[in-house]
Structures are given as structure tokens and as C-alpha cells.
PyMOL Python script that loads the backbone (N, CA, C, O; Angstrom):
from pymol import cmd

cmd.read_pdbstr("""\
ATOM      1  N   MET A   1      48.326  26.213  15.461  1.00  0.00           N
ATOM      2  CA  MET A   1      49.357  27.235  15.473  1.00  0.00           C
ATOM      3  C   MET A   1      49.026  28.283  14.407  1.00  0.00           C
ATOM      4  O   MET A   1      48.842  27.941  13.239  1.00  0.00           O
ATOM      5  N   PRO A   2      48.951  29.539  14.801  1.00  0.00           N
ATOM      6  CA  PRO A   2      48.640  30.604  13.854  1.00  0.00           C
ATOM      7  C   PRO A   2      49.721  30.740  12.777  1.00  0.00           C
ATOM      8  O   PRO A   2      50.899  30.479  13.020  1.00  0.00           O
ATOM      9  N   THR A   3      49.297  31.148  11.603  1.00  0.00           N
ATOM     10  CA  THR A   3      50.214  31.406  10.503  1.00  0.00           C
ATOM     11  C   THR A   3      50.381  32.906  10.368  1.00  0.00           C
ATOM     12  O   THR A   3      49.404  33.651  10.276  1.00  0.00           O
ATOM     13  N   ARG A   4      51.617  33.333  10.357  1.00  0.00           N
ATOM     14  CA  ARG A   4      51.903  34.759  10.213  1.00  0.00           C
ATOM     15  C   ARG A   4      52.094  35.051   8.733  1.00  0.00           C
ATOM     16  O   ARG A   4      52.822  34.340   8.039  1.00  0.00           O
ATOM     17  N   THR A   5      51.436  36.102   8.255  1.00  0.00           N
ATOM     18  CA  THR A   5      51.535  36.441   6.837  1.00  0.00           C
ATOM     19  C   THR A   5      51.408  37.945   6.656  1.00  0.00           C
ATOM     20  O   THR A   5      50.984  38.660   7.564  1.00  0.00           O
ATOM     21  N   THR A   6      51.779  38.411   5.482  1.00  0.00           N
ATOM     22  CA  THR A   6      51.607  39.815   5.132  1.00  0.00           C
ATOM     23  C   THR A   6      50.411  39.904   4.202  1.00  0.00           C
ATOM     24  O   THR A   6      50.297  39.139   3.244  1.00  0.00           O
ATOM     25  N   LEU A   7      49.533  40.831   4.487  1.00  0.00           N
ATOM     26  CA  LEU A   7      48.312  40.981   3.719  1.00  0.00           C
ATOM     27  C   LEU A   7      48.172  42.442   3.316  1.00  0.00           C
ATOM     28  O   LEU A   7      48.244  43.331   4.164  1.00  0.00           O
ATOM     29  N   THR A   8      47.973  42.694   2.033  1.00  0.00           N
ATOM     30  CA  THR A   8      47.778  44.061   1.559  1.00  0.00           C
ATOM     31  C   THR A   8      46.286  44.315   1.428  1.00  0.00           C
ATOM     32  O   THR A   8      45.603  43.672   0.630  1.00  0.00           O
ATOM     33  N   LEU A   9      45.785  45.257   2.216  1.00  0.00           N
ATOM     34  CA  LEU A   9      44.364  45.604   2.181  1.00  0.00           C
ATOM     35  C   LEU A   9      44.161  46.843   1.324  1.00  0.00           C
ATOM     36  O   LEU A   9      44.947  47.788   1.387  1.00  0.00           O
ATOM     37  N   GLU A  10      43.115  46.835   0.534  1.00  0.00           N
ATOM     38  CA  GLU A  10      42.771  48.033  -0.223  1.00  0.00           C
ATOM     39  C   GLU A  10      42.264  49.078   0.764  1.00  0.00           C
ATOM     40  O   GLU A  10      41.799  48.746   1.855  1.00  0.00           O
ATOM     41  N   ASP A  11      42.359  50.337   0.370  1.00  0.00           N
ATOM     42  CA  ASP A  11      42.051  51.442   1.283  1.00  0.00           C
ATOM     43  C   ASP A  11      40.655  51.348   1.896  1.00  0.00           C
ATOM     44  O   ASP A  11      40.483  51.577   3.093  1.00  0.00           O
ATOM     45  N   ASP A  12      39.654  51.007   1.070  1.00  0.00           N
ATOM     46  CA  ASP A  12      38.290  50.954   1.598  1.00  0.00           C
ATOM     47  C   ASP A  12      38.113  49.816   2.594  1.00  0.00           C
ATOM     48  O   ASP A  12      37.378  49.949   3.573  1.00  0.00           O
ATOM     49  N   VAL A  13      38.791  48.691   2.342  1.00  0.00           N
ATOM     50  CA  VAL A  13      38.701  47.552   3.263  1.00  0.00           C
ATOM     51  C   VAL A  13      39.407  47.888   4.570  1.00  0.00           C
ATOM     52  O   VAL A  13      38.889  47.604   5.650  1.00  0.00           O
ATOM     53  N   ALA A  14      40.587  48.492   4.474  1.00  0.00           N
ATOM     54  CA  ALA A  14      41.328  48.875   5.677  1.00  0.00           C
ATOM     55  C   ALA A  14      40.518  49.855   6.516  1.00  0.00           C
ATOM     56  O   ALA A  14      40.519  49.774   7.745  1.00  0.00           O
ATOM     57  N   ALA A  15      39.829  50.776   5.857  1.00  0.00           N
ATOM     58  CA  ALA A  15      39.003  51.745   6.587  1.00  0.00           C
ATOM     59  C   ALA A  15      37.859  51.043   7.312  1.00  0.00           C
ATOM     60  O   ALA A  15      37.531  51.395   8.445  1.00  0.00           O
ATOM     61  N   GLN A  16      37.253  50.053   6.664  1.00  0.00           N
ATOM     62  CA  GLN A  16      36.175  49.305   7.316  1.00  0.00           C
ATOM     63  C   GLN A  16      36.699  48.516   8.510  1.00  0.00           C
ATOM     64  O   GLN A  16      36.042  48.445   9.549  1.00  0.00           O
ATOM     65  N   VAL A  17      37.877  47.926   8.363  1.00  0.00           N
ATOM     66  CA  VAL A  17      38.461  47.169   9.476  1.00  0.00           C
ATOM     67  C   VAL A  17      38.774  48.110  10.629  1.00  0.00           C
ATOM     68  O   VAL A  17      38.465  47.805  11.781  1.00  0.00           O
ATOM     69  N   ARG A  18      39.386  49.255  10.330  1.00  0.00           N
ATOM     70  CA  ARG A  18      39.706  50.219  11.392  1.00  0.00           C
ATOM     71  C   ARG A  18      38.439  50.706  12.087  1.00  0.00           C
ATOM     72  O   ARG A  18      38.424  50.869  13.307  1.00  0.00           O
ATOM     73  N   ALA A  19      37.379  50.938  11.319  1.00  0.00           N
ATOM     74  CA  ALA A  19      36.115  51.385  11.915  1.00  0.00           C
ATOM     75  C   ALA A  19      35.552  50.312  12.843  1.00  0.00           C
ATOM     76  O   ALA A  19      35.032  50.623  13.914  1.00  0.00           O
ATOM     77  N   GLU A  20      35.656  49.053  12.432  1.00  0.00           N
ATOM     78  CA  GLU A  20      35.167  47.950  13.274  1.00  0.00           C
ATOM     79  C   GLU A  20      36.023  47.807  14.533  1.00  0.00           C
ATOM     80  O   GLU A  20      35.498  47.534  15.612  1.00  0.00           O
ATOM     81  N   VAL A  21      37.330  47.988  14.400  1.00  0.00           N
ATOM     82  CA  VAL A  21      38.233  47.959  15.561  1.00  0.00           C
ATOM     83  C   VAL A  21      37.832  49.059  16.538  1.00  0.00           C
ATOM     84  O   VAL A  21      37.742  48.826  17.743  1.00  0.00           O
ATOM     85  N   HIS A  22      37.596  50.245  16.017  1.00  0.00           N
ATOM     86  CA  HIS A  22      37.211  51.379  16.864  1.00  0.00           C
ATOM     87  C   HIS A  22      35.855  51.128  17.527  1.00  0.00           C
ATOM     88  O   HIS A  22      35.668  51.409  18.711  1.00  0.00           O
ATOM     89  N   ARG A  23      34.903  50.589  16.734  1.00  0.00           N
ATOM     90  CA  ARG A  23      33.548  50.369  17.246  1.00  0.00           C
ATOM     91  C   ARG A  23      33.510  49.284  18.317  1.00  0.00           C
ATOM     92  O   ARG A  23      32.815  49.430  19.322  1.00  0.00           O
ATOM     93  N   THR A  24      34.260  48.189  18.108  1.00  0.00           N
ATOM     94  CA  THR A  24      34.169  47.036  19.014  1.00  0.00           C
ATOM     95  C   THR A  24      35.259  46.987  20.067  1.00  0.00           C
ATOM     96  O   THR A  24      35.102  46.342  21.103  1.00  0.00           O
ATOM     97  N   GLY A  25      36.367  47.671  19.800  1.00  0.00           N
ATOM     98  CA  GLY A  25      37.492  47.596  20.726  1.00  0.00           C
ATOM     99  C   GLY A  25      38.290  46.304  20.588  1.00  0.00           C
ATOM    100  O   GLY A  25      39.185  46.035  21.389  1.00  0.00           O
ATOM    101  N   LYS A  26      37.967  45.507  19.573  1.00  0.00           N
ATOM    102  CA  LYS A  26      38.698  44.250  19.336  1.00  0.00           C
ATOM    103  C   LYS A  26      40.012  44.557  18.630  1.00  0.00           C
ATOM    104  O   LYS A  26      40.128  45.568  17.938  1.00  0.00           O
ATOM    105  N   PRO A  27      41.003  43.684  18.806  1.00  0.00           N
ATOM    106  CA  PRO A  27      42.272  43.869  18.096  1.00  0.00           C
ATOM    107  C   PRO A  27      42.084  43.748  16.577  1.00  0.00           C
ATOM    108  O   PRO A  27      41.183  43.058  16.101  1.00  0.00           O
ATOM    109  N   PHE A  28      42.950  44.432  15.839  1.00  0.00           N
ATOM    110  CA  PHE A  28      42.894  44.451  14.380  1.00  0.00           C
ATOM    111  C   PHE A  28      42.886  43.038  13.808  1.00  0.00           C
ATOM    112  O   PHE A  28      42.052  42.716  12.963  1.00  0.00           O
ATOM    113  N   LYS A  29      43.816  42.190  14.266  1.00  0.00           N
ATOM    114  CA  LYS A  29      43.910  40.847  13.683  1.00  0.00           C
ATOM    115  C   LYS A  29      42.663  40.013  13.975  1.00  0.00           C
ATOM    116  O   LYS A  29      42.281  39.165  13.169  1.00  0.00           O
ATOM    117  N   ARG A  30      42.028  40.252  15.126  1.00  0.00           N
ATOM    118  CA  ARG A  30      40.802  39.508  15.436  1.00  0.00           C
ATOM    119  C   ARG A  30      39.664  39.923  14.498  1.00  0.00           C
ATOM    120  O   ARG A  30      38.914  39.077  14.011  1.00  0.00           O
ATOM    121  N   VAL A  31      39.543  41.227  14.250  1.00  0.00           N
ATOM    122  CA  VAL A  31      38.507  41.725  13.338  1.00  0.00           C
ATOM    123  C   VAL A  31      38.723  41.148  11.938  1.00  0.00           C
ATOM    124  O   VAL A  31      37.769  40.717  11.291  1.00  0.00           O
ATOM    125  N   VAL A  32      39.970  41.139  11.469  1.00  0.00           N
ATOM    126  CA  VAL A  32      40.274  40.591  10.141  1.00  0.00           C
ATOM    127  C   VAL A  32      39.948  39.100  10.098  1.00  0.00           C
ATOM    128  O   VAL A  32      39.315  38.639   9.148  1.00  0.00           O
ATOM    129  N   ASN A  33      40.367  38.343  11.107  1.00  0.00           N
ATOM    130  CA  ASN A  33      40.101  36.898  11.133  1.00  0.00           C
ATOM    131  C   ASN A  33      38.605  36.602  11.165  1.00  0.00           C
ATOM    132  O   ASN A  33      38.142  35.696  10.472  1.00  0.00           O
ATOM    133  N   GLU A  34      37.847  37.349  11.954  1.00  0.00           N
ATOM    134  CA  GLU A  34      36.398  37.122  12.024  1.00  0.00           C
ATOM    135  C   GLU A  34      35.731  37.440  10.688  1.00  0.00           C
ATOM    136  O   GLU A  34      34.831  36.723  10.251  1.00  0.00           O
ATOM    137  N   ALA A  35      36.174  38.513  10.044  1.00  0.00           N
ATOM    138  CA  ALA A  35      35.602  38.881   8.745  1.00  0.00           C
ATOM    139  C   ALA A  35      35.934  37.824   7.692  1.00  0.00           C
ATOM    140  O   ALA A  35      35.083  37.467   6.878  1.00  0.00           O
ATOM    141  N   LEU A  36      37.159  37.330   7.710  1.00  0.00           N
ATOM    142  CA  LEU A  36      37.536  36.272   6.770  1.00  0.00           C
ATOM    143  C   LEU A  36      36.729  35.003   7.013  1.00  0.00           C
ATOM    144  O   LEU A  36      36.272  34.364   6.065  1.00  0.00           O
ATOM    145  N   ARG A  37      36.551  34.637   8.280  1.00  0.00           N
ATOM    146  CA  ARG A  37      35.751  33.438   8.589  1.00  0.00           C
ATOM    147  C   ARG A  37      34.324  33.588   8.073  1.00  0.00           C
ATOM    148  O   ARG A  37      33.786  32.675   7.447  1.00  0.00           O
ATOM    149  N   ARG A  38      33.708  34.753   8.341  1.00  0.00           N
ATOM    150  CA  ARG A  38      32.335  34.975   7.867  1.00  0.00           C
ATOM    151  C   ARG A  38      32.263  34.885   6.348  1.00  0.00           C
ATOM    152  O   ARG A  38      31.354  34.259   5.802  1.00  0.00           O
ATOM    153  N   GLY A  39      33.200  35.499   5.679  1.00  0.00           N
ATOM    154  CA  GLY A  39      33.210  35.475   4.220  1.00  0.00           C
ATOM    155  C   GLY A  39      33.428  34.083   3.668  1.00  0.00           C
ATOM    156  O   GLY A  39      32.754  33.671   2.724  1.00  0.00           O
ATOM    157  N   LEU A  40      34.367  33.357   4.252  1.00  0.00           N
ATOM    158  CA  LEU A  40      34.646  32.002   3.772  1.00  0.00           C
ATOM    159  C   LEU A  40      33.511  31.052   4.106  1.00  0.00           C
ATOM    160  O   LEU A  40      33.178  30.179   3.303  1.00  0.00           O
ATOM    161  N   ASP A  41      32.910  31.209   5.286  1.00  0.00           N
ATOM    162  CA  ASP A  41      31.787  30.342   5.660  1.00  0.00           C
ATOM    163  C   ASP A  41      30.594  30.560   4.740  1.00  0.00           C
ATOM    164  O   ASP A  41      29.885  29.610   4.410  1.00  0.00           O
ATOM    165  N   SER A  42      30.368  31.794   4.326  1.00  0.00           N
ATOM    166  CA  SER A  42      29.201  32.075   3.484  1.00  0.00           C
ATOM    167  C   SER A  42      29.396  31.578   2.060  1.00  0.00           C
ATOM    168  O   SER A  42      28.425  31.411   1.322  1.00  0.00           O
ATOM    169  N   SER A  43      30.655  31.336   1.665  1.00  0.00           N
ATOM    170  CA  SER A  43      30.896  30.873   0.299  1.00  0.00           C
ATOM    171  C   SER A  43      30.801  29.358   0.173  1.00  0.00           C
ATOM    172  O   SER A  43      30.808  28.824  -0.936  1.00  0.00           O
ATOM    173  N   VAL A  44      30.713  28.663   1.311  1.00  0.00           N
ATOM    174  CA  VAL A  44      30.586  27.207   1.280  1.00  0.00           C
ATOM    175  C   VAL A  44      29.199  26.862   0.763  1.00  0.00           C
ATOM    176  O   VAL A  44      28.197  27.403   1.231  1.00  0.00           O
ATOM    177  N   LYS A  45      29.150  25.957  -0.207  1.00  0.00           N
ATOM    178  CA  LYS A  45      27.858  25.559  -0.772  1.00  0.00           C
ATOM    179  C   LYS A  45      27.092  24.751   0.267  1.00  0.00           C
ATOM    180  O   LYS A  45      27.596  23.778   0.828  1.00  0.00           O
ATOM    181  N   ARG A  46      25.874  25.181   0.502  1.00  0.00           N
ATOM    182  CA  ARG A  46      25.003  24.459   1.425  1.00  0.00           C
ATOM    183  C   ARG A  46      23.819  23.940   0.639  1.00  0.00           C
ATOM    184  O   ARG A  46      23.453  24.497  -0.396  1.00  0.00           O
ATOM    185  N   ASP A  47      23.227  22.877   1.132  1.00  0.00           N
ATOM    186  CA  ASP A  47      22.018  22.371   0.505  1.00  0.00           C
ATOM    187  C   ASP A  47      20.919  23.400   0.716  1.00  0.00           C
ATOM    188  O   ASP A  47      20.550  23.694   1.853  1.00  0.00           O
ATOM    189  N   PRO A  48      20.400  23.943  -0.364  1.00  0.00           N
ATOM    190  CA  PRO A  48      19.334  24.931  -0.186  1.00  0.00           C
ATOM    191  C   PRO A  48      18.082  24.263   0.364  1.00  0.00           C
ATOM    192  O   PRO A  48      17.725  23.150  -0.022  1.00  0.00           O
ATOM    193  N   SER A  49      17.432  24.964   1.266  1.00  0.00           N
ATOM    194  CA  SER A  49      16.197  24.403   1.792  1.00  0.00           C
ATOM    195  C   SER A  49      15.171  24.407   0.672  1.00  0.00           C
ATOM    196  O   SER A  49      15.203  25.265  -0.210  1.00  0.00           O
ATOM    197  N   ARG A  50      14.291  23.471   0.712  1.00  0.00           N
ATOM    198  CA  ARG A  50      13.304  23.330  -0.343  1.00  0.00           C
ATOM    199  C   ARG A  50      12.336  24.509  -0.293  1.00  0.00           C
ATOM    200  O   ARG A  50      11.823  24.877   0.764  1.00  0.00           O
ATOM    201  N   PHE A  51      12.110  25.068  -1.435  1.00  0.00           N
ATOM    202  CA  PHE A  51      11.228  26.220  -1.538  1.00  0.00           C
ATOM    203  C   PHE A  51       9.944  25.761  -2.199  1.00  0.00           C
ATOM    204  O   PHE A  51       9.947  25.352  -3.360  1.00  0.00           O
ATOM    205  N   LEU A  52       8.867  25.826  -1.475  1.00  0.00           N
ATOM    206  CA  LEU A  52       7.588  25.373  -1.994  1.00  0.00           C
ATOM    207  C   LEU A  52       6.676  26.557  -2.269  1.00  0.00           C
ATOM    208  O   LEU A  52       6.605  27.509  -1.491  1.00  0.00           O
ATOM    209  N   VAL A  53       5.994  26.474  -3.373  1.00  0.00           N
ATOM    210  CA  VAL A  53       5.019  27.495  -3.727  1.00  0.00           C
ATOM    211  C   VAL A  53       3.665  26.824  -3.793  1.00  0.00           C
ATOM    212  O   VAL A  53       3.475  25.852  -4.525  1.00  0.00           O
ATOM    213  N   ALA A  54       2.732  27.342  -3.031  1.00  0.00           N
ATOM    214  CA  ALA A  54       1.383  26.781  -3.037  1.00  0.00           C
ATOM    215  C   ALA A  54       0.575  27.486  -4.121  1.00  0.00           C
ATOM    216  O   ALA A  54       0.430  28.708  -4.089  1.00  0.00           O
ATOM    217  N   PRO A  55       0.052  26.735  -5.070  1.00  0.00           N
ATOM    218  CA  PRO A  55      -0.742  27.364  -6.126  1.00  0.00           C
ATOM    219  C   PRO A  55      -2.062  27.891  -5.583  1.00  0.00           C
ATOM    220  O   PRO A  55      -2.668  27.299  -4.690  1.00  0.00           O
ATOM    221  N   ARG A  56      -2.488  28.999  -6.135  1.00  0.00           N
ATOM    222  CA  ARG A  56      -3.775  29.587  -5.746  1.00  0.00           C
ATOM    223  C   ARG A  56      -4.512  29.994  -7.005  1.00  0.00           C
ATOM    224  O   ARG A  56      -3.907  30.503  -7.950  1.00  0.00           O
ATOM    225  N   ASP A  57      -5.779  29.779  -7.019  1.00  0.00           N
ATOM    226  CA  ASP A  57      -6.595  30.201  -8.141  1.00  0.00           C
ATOM    227  C   ASP A  57      -6.901  31.683  -7.975  1.00  0.00           C
ATOM    228  O   ASP A  57      -7.647  32.075  -7.078  1.00  0.00           O
ATOM    229  N   LEU A  58      -6.329  32.491  -8.834  1.00  0.00           N
ATOM    230  CA  LEU A  58      -6.557  33.929  -8.766  1.00  0.00           C
ATOM    231  C   LEU A  58      -7.760  34.344  -9.599  1.00  0.00           C
ATOM    232  O   LEU A  58      -8.208  35.490  -9.556  1.00  0.00           O
ATOM    233  N   GLY A  59      -8.263  33.391 -10.349  1.00  0.00           N
ATOM    234  CA  GLY A  59      -9.434  33.677 -11.166  1.00  0.00           C
ATOM    235  C   GLY A  59      -9.092  34.577 -12.338  1.00  0.00           C
ATOM    236  O   GLY A  59      -8.021  35.184 -12.376  1.00  0.00           O
ATOM    237  N   VAL A  60      -9.982  34.658 -13.267  1.00  0.00           N
ATOM    238  CA  VAL A  60      -9.806  35.520 -14.428  1.00  0.00           C
ATOM    239  C   VAL A  60     -10.986  36.471 -14.466  1.00  0.00           C
ATOM    240  O   VAL A  60     -12.136  36.060 -14.311  1.00  0.00           O
ATOM    241  N   LYS A  61     -10.691  37.750 -14.674  1.00  0.00           N
ATOM    242  CA  LYS A  61     -11.776  38.734 -14.750  1.00  0.00           C
ATOM    243  C   LYS A  61     -12.693  38.393 -15.920  1.00  0.00           C
ATOM    244  O   LYS A  61     -12.226  37.966 -16.976  1.00  0.00           O
ATOM    245  N   PRO A  62     -13.967  38.576 -15.738  1.00  0.00           N
ATOM    246  CA  PRO A  62     -14.896  38.326 -16.840  1.00  0.00           C
ATOM    247  C   PRO A  62     -14.532  39.190 -18.048  1.00  0.00           C
ATOM    248  O   PRO A  62     -14.179  40.361 -17.905  1.00  0.00           O
ATOM    249  N   GLY A  63     -14.621  38.604 -19.220  1.00  0.00           N
ATOM    250  CA  GLY A  63     -14.316  39.342 -20.439  1.00  0.00           C
ATOM    251  C   GLY A  63     -12.893  39.171 -20.922  1.00  0.00           C
ATOM    252  O   GLY A  63     -12.563  39.630 -22.015  1.00  0.00           O
ATOM    253  N   PHE A  64     -12.038  38.527 -20.144  1.00  0.00           N
ATOM    254  CA  PHE A  64     -10.661  38.281 -20.556  1.00  0.00           C
ATOM    255  C   PHE A  64     -10.567  36.871 -21.119  1.00  0.00           C
ATOM    256  O   PHE A  64     -10.878  35.898 -20.431  1.00  0.00           O
ATOM    257  N   ASP A  65     -10.142  36.765 -22.360  1.00  0.00           N
ATOM    258  CA  ASP A  65      -9.944  35.466 -22.991  1.00  0.00           C
ATOM    259  C   ASP A  65      -8.438  35.221 -23.041  1.00  0.00           C
ATOM    260  O   ASP A  65      -7.736  35.840 -23.840  1.00  0.00           O
ATOM    261  N   LEU A  66      -7.942  34.328 -22.199  1.00  0.00           N
ATOM    262  CA  LEU A  66      -6.505  34.088 -22.107  1.00  0.00           C
ATOM    263  C   LEU A  66      -5.926  33.477 -23.375  1.00  0.00           C
ATOM    264  O   LEU A  66      -4.709  33.483 -23.563  1.00  0.00           O
ATOM    265  N   ASP A  67      -6.765  32.958 -24.234  1.00  0.00           N
ATOM    266  CA  ASP A  67      -6.287  32.391 -25.495  1.00  0.00           C
ATOM    267  C   ASP A  67      -6.147  33.454 -26.584  1.00  0.00           C
ATOM    268  O   ASP A  67      -5.551  33.186 -27.627  1.00  0.00           O
ATOM    269  N   ASP A  68      -6.683  34.645 -26.363  1.00  0.00           N
ATOM    270  CA  ASP A  68      -6.614  35.736 -27.336  1.00  0.00           C
ATOM    271  C   ASP A  68      -5.526  36.713 -26.897  1.00  0.00           C
ATOM    272  O   ASP A  68      -5.798  37.704 -26.219  1.00  0.00           O
ATOM    273  N   VAL A  69      -4.286  36.415 -27.296  1.00  0.00           N
ATOM    274  CA  VAL A  69      -3.138  37.205 -26.851  1.00  0.00           C
ATOM    275  C   VAL A  69      -3.262  38.658 -27.307  1.00  0.00           C
ATOM    276  O   VAL A  69      -3.048  39.574 -26.513  1.00  0.00           O
ATOM    277  N   GLN A  70      -3.601  38.876 -28.569  1.00  0.00           N
ATOM    278  CA  GLN A  70      -3.713  40.249 -29.068  1.00  0.00           C
ATOM    279  C   GLN A  70      -4.801  41.018 -28.316  1.00  0.00           C
ATOM    280  O   GLN A  70      -4.637  42.200 -28.017  1.00  0.00           O
ATOM    281  N   GLY A  71      -5.905  40.346 -28.016  1.00  0.00           N
ATOM    282  CA  GLY A  71      -6.968  40.982 -27.249  1.00  0.00           C
ATOM    283  C   GLY A  71      -6.513  41.356 -25.846  1.00  0.00           C
ATOM    284  O   GLY A  71      -6.885  42.411 -25.331  1.00  0.00           O
ATOM    285  N   LEU A  72      -5.708  40.496 -25.223  1.00  0.00           N
ATOM    286  CA  LEU A  72      -5.171  40.800 -23.887  1.00  0.00           C
ATOM    287  C   LEU A  72      -4.248  42.010 -23.941  1.00  0.00           C
ATOM    288  O   LEU A  72      -4.320  42.893 -23.087  1.00  0.00           O
ATOM    289  N   ILE A  73      -3.380  42.045 -24.948  1.00  0.00           N
ATOM    290  CA  ILE A  73      -2.462  43.183 -25.080  1.00  0.00           C
ATOM    291  C   ILE A  73      -3.260  44.469 -25.282  1.00  0.00           C
ATOM    292  O   ILE A  73      -2.951  45.498 -24.682  1.00  0.00           O
ATOM    293  N   ASP A  74      -4.281  44.406 -26.125  1.00  0.00           N
ATOM    294  CA  ASP A  74      -5.122  45.587 -26.351  1.00  0.00           C
ATOM    295  C   ASP A  74      -5.753  46.072 -25.053  1.00  0.00           C
ATOM    296  O   ASP A  74      -5.798  47.275 -24.794  1.00  0.00           O
ATOM    297  N   ARG A  75      -6.236  45.150 -24.242  1.00  0.00           N
ATOM    298  CA  ARG A  75      -6.903  45.536 -22.985  1.00  0.00           C
ATOM    299  C   ARG A  75      -5.908  46.075 -21.966  1.00  0.00           C
ATOM    300  O   ARG A  75      -6.226  46.996 -21.214  1.00  0.00           O
ATOM    301  N   LEU A  76      -4.704  45.506 -21.938  1.00  0.00           N
ATOM    302  CA  LEU A  76      -3.717  45.920 -20.940  1.00  0.00           C
ATOM    303  C   LEU A  76      -2.979  47.192 -21.343  1.00  0.00           C
ATOM    304  O   LEU A  76      -2.721  48.051 -20.500  1.00  0.00           O
ATOM    305  N   GLU A  77      -2.638  47.319 -22.619  1.00  0.00           N
ATOM    306  CA  GLU A  77      -1.816  48.447 -23.050  1.00  0.00           C
ATOM    307  C   GLU A  77      -2.565  49.432 -23.928  1.00  0.00           C
ATOM    308  O   GLU A  77      -2.053  50.511 -24.226  1.00  0.00           O
ATOM    309  N   GLY A  78      -3.764  49.078 -24.343  1.00  0.00           N
ATOM    310  CA  GLY A  78      -4.521  49.950 -25.232  1.00  0.00           C
ATOM    311  C   GLY A  78      -4.123  49.716 -26.678  1.00  0.00           C
ATOM    312  O   GLY A  78      -3.057  49.165 -26.957  1.00  0.00           O
ATOM    313  N   THR A  79      -4.963  50.127 -27.573  1.00  0.00           N
ATOM    314  CA  THR A  79      -4.687  49.878 -28.993  1.00  0.00           C
ATOM    315  C   THR A  79      -3.558  50.731 -29.574  1.00  0.00           C
ATOM    316  O   THR A  79      -3.030  50.353 -30.619  1.00  0.00           O
ATOM    317  N   PRO A  80      -3.145  51.864 -28.969  1.00  0.00           N
ATOM    318  CA  PRO A  80      -2.058  52.662 -29.568  1.00  0.00           C
ATOM    319  C   PRO A  80      -0.717  51.925 -29.643  1.00  0.00           C
ATOM    320  O   PRO A  80       0.182  52.382 -30.350  1.00  0.00           O
ATOM    321  N   HIS A  81      -0.555  50.814 -28.946  1.00  0.00           N
ATOM    322  CA  HIS A  81       0.733  50.109 -28.950  1.00  0.00           C
ATOM    323  C   HIS A  81       1.050  49.492 -30.301  1.00  0.00           C
ATOM    324  O   HIS A  81       2.194  49.114 -30.552  1.00  0.00           O
ATOM    325  N   ARG A  82       0.063  49.385 -31.169  1.00  0.00           N
ATOM    326  CA  ARG A  82       0.266  48.724 -32.469  1.00  0.00           C
ATOM    327  C   ARG A  82       1.113  49.558 -33.383  1.00  0.00           C
ATOM    328  O   ARG A  82       1.383  49.155 -34.514  1.00  0.00           O
TER     329      ARG A  82
END
""", "prot")
cmd.dss("prot")
cmd.show_as("cartoon", "prot")
cmd.util.cbc("prot")
cmd.orient("prot")
């Protein structure tokens, strides 16, 4: 059984609902209910799918010593950064 209620929409939201009503020809209350369902469904916490990153050897350019931080900064930004 539907619940009847009074809802105050901000002007920008009401304009978006009216535009959707005009675009789709659906009744106002249907557009509001569908938008609420989409919003509420998207806020439900879902188990995130596992995100895997495959490591790749990108290699190091000859002449770069990764242990020499100051030398790396000099090569990347130039000596004026000091």
C-alpha cells in the first residue's frame, strides 16, 4: 500500500523532475519514486569486486640510481630547485 506524504523539493531538484516528466511523459510521482529508488539502491553497501593489479617491470633508464634520491631530483627537476 502506497504511503502518501508531503515532500518539499528544492528548486533545482523540482526543475530536474519536471524536465524528466516532460522528456519521458511519465507521471511526476513515478519519476520521483524511480529517482529515489536509484539513489537509495546506490547507497547500499555492496561487496566491492576484487581489484587486481598485475605488476610489470618497467625497467630503469641507464644512469638512474634509485637509491640516490637527490640525484633523481636533480635529473627530474634540474639543479635550480635547490
